[in-house]
C-alpha positions as CSV (number, residue, x, y, z in Angstrom):
1,X,-1.4,19.2,-5.5
2,X,-4.6,18.3,-7.3
3,X,-6.8,15.4,-6.1
4,X,-6.0,13.5,-9.2
5,X,-2.2,13.7,-8.7
6,X,-2.6,12.9,-5.0
7,X,-4.6,9.7,-6.0
8,X,-1.9,8.8,-8.6
9,X,0.8,9.2,-5.9
10,X,-1.2,7.0,-3.5
11,X,-1.6,4.4,-6.2
12,X,2.1,4.4,-6.8
13,X,2.8,3.9,-3.1
14,X,0.2,1.1,-3.0
15,X,1.9,-0.7,-5.8
16,X,5.3,-0.3,-4.1
17,X,3.8,-1.8,-1.0
18,X,2.3,-4.7,-2.9
19,X,5.7,-5.6,-4.3
20,X,7.3,-5.3,-0.8
21,X,4.6,-7.6,0.6
22,X,5.2,-10.2,-2.2
23,X,8.9,-10.1,-1.7
24,X,8.6,-10.3,2.1
25,X,6.3,-13.3,1.9
26,X,8.8,-15.2,-0.3
27,X,11.8,-14.3,1.9
28,X,12.8,-17.1,4.3
29,X,12.7,-16.1,7.9
30,X,10.8,-12.9,7.4
31,X,8.9,-11.7,10.5
32,X,5.2,-12.2,10.1
33,X,4.6,-8.9,12.0
34,X,6.5,-7.1,9.4
35,X,4.4,-8.5,6.7
36,X,1.2,-7.7,8.6
37,X,2.4,-4.1,9.1
38,X,3.0,-3.7,5.3
39,X,-0.4,-5.1,4.6
40,X,-2.0,-2.7,7.1
41,X,-0.2,0.3,5.4
42,X,-1.5,-1.0,2.0
43,X,-5.0,-1.3,3.2
44,X,-4.8,2.3,4.6
45,X,-3.7,3.6,1.2
46,X,-6.4,1.7,-0.5
47,X,-9.0,3.1,1.8
48,X,-7.7,6.7,1.3
49,X,-7.8,6.2,-2.5
50,X,-11.4,5.0,-2.4
51,X,-12.3,7.9,-0.1
52,X,-10.7,10.5,-2.5
53,X,-12.2,8.9,-5.6
54,X,-15.7,9.1,-4.0
55,X,-15.3,12.8,-3.2
């Protein structure tokens, strides 16, 4: 897997998590810890993308 394809896959996962966060925040009775965990995963992906783009 090339770096470019890896970055593209990470961006796809990041977008999927963005959608999941938005849906979770709109859902009644959703656990705030679940939303926080999704946001944490999203941030880790964003950091990894930035790290790879800088390499």
